[in-house]
C-alpha positions in Angstrom: -16.8 20.8 -13.0 -13.7 22.9 -13.3 -11.4 22.3 -16.3 -7.9 21.2 -15.4 -5.0 22.0 -17.6 -1.8 19.9 -17.4 1.6 21.0 -18.7 5.2 20.1 -18.3 5.4 16.9 -20.3 8.0 16.2 -22.9 10.9 14.0 -23.9 13.7 13.3 -21.4 16.5 10.8 -21.2 16.5 8.1 -18.6 17.7 9.5 -15.3 16.3 12.9 -16.0 13.6 14.9 -14.3 10.3 16.6 -15.3 7.8 18.6 -13.3 4.2 18.3 -14.4 1.7 21.0 -13.5 -2.1 20.8 -13.2 -3.8 24.2 -13.1 -7.4 25.1 -12.3 -9.2 28.3 -13.2 -10.4 28.8 -9.6 -9.7 27.5 -6.1 -10.7 23.9 -5.9 -7.7 21.9 -4.8 -8.0 23.0 -1.1 -11.3 21.0 -0.9 -10.4 18.1 -3.2 -8.5 14.9 -3.3 -6.0 15.3 -6.2 -4.6 12.3 -8.1 -2.2 11.9 -10.9 -2.8 8.9 -13.2 -0.9 7.7 -16.2 -1.7 5.5 -19.2 0.9 3.8 -21.3 0.0 2.5 -24.8 -1.9 -0.7 -24.7 -2.2 -0.5 -20.9 -4.9 0.4 -18.4 -4.9 3.8 -16.7 -2.8 3.6 -13.5 -3.0 5.6 -10.3 0.4 7.1 -9.7 0.1 9.6 -6.8 -2.6 11.0 -4.4 -2.8 14.1 -2.3 -5.6 14.8 0.1 -6.8 18.2 1.2 -5.4 17.3 4.7 -1.9 17.0 3.3 -1.5 13.2 3.1 0.2 11.7 0.1 0.6 8.3 -1.3 2.3 6.7 -4.3 2.2 3.5 -6.3 5.2 1.4 -5.5 7.0 1.8 -8.8 7.4 5.6 -8.2 8.0 5.8 -4.5 11.2 7.7 -3.7 11.2 9.2 -7.2 8.0 11.1 -7.6 6.6 13.8 -5.4 3.0 15.2 -5.5 2.5 18.7 -4.1 0.0 21.5 -4.3 0.1 25.3 -4.2 -3.5 26.2 -3.3 -2.7 30.0 -3.7 -1.8 29.3 -7.3 -4.6 26.7 -7.9 -1.9 24.3 -9.1 -0.9 20.8 -8.3 2.5 19.4 -9.3 4.1 16.1 -9.9 7.9 16.2 -9.6 9.4 13.2 -11.4 13.0 12.4 -10.8 15.2 9.5 -11.9 12.8 8.8 -14.8 12.8 5.4 -16.4 11.6 4.3 -19.9 8.8 2.5 -18.2 7.5 5.9 -16.9 6.6 6.7 -20.5 2.8 7.5 -20.6 0.2 10.1 -20.9 -0.2 11.7 -17.4 -3.6 12.9 -16.3 -4.6 15.1 -13.3 -7.8 14.4 -11.5 -9.6 16.4 -8.8 -12.3 14.7 -6.8 -14.5 17.0 -4.6 -17.8 16.7 -2.9 -20.2 15.9 -5.7 -17.9 16.7 -8.6 -14.9 15.3 -10.4 -12.7 16.9 -13.0 -10.0 15.6 -15.4 -7.3 17.3 -17.4 -6.6 16.5 -21.0 -3.3 14.7 -20.3 0.3 15.5 -21.0 2.7 13.1 -22.8 5.9 12.0 -21.0 8.4 10.1 -23.0 11.6 8.7 -21.4 14.3 7.5 -23.8 16.8 4.9 -22.8 
């Protein structure tokens, strides 16, 4: 496993934007499926966005058109650009990388959207 480190969370007003980053210490994202999850207080962890090594992306319905997952393999970093944020987007966001025979999680980063 390779530790993942998320950053970029914070407090933002509704309608604002944040960009989350997920960094790895070595090159793994080019051979992994990368996913962003979130978990709000009292709720189950939810899959938000997926990016495959082949370049395909997918999103949960509630964030389509607002969130964008992307990767910079040269920087060993995956991003989640979040626009038009809503209070219901408030959660701890986690990065996950799923490779052949291994799986890594980050520690999470808090996103709080005020109304």
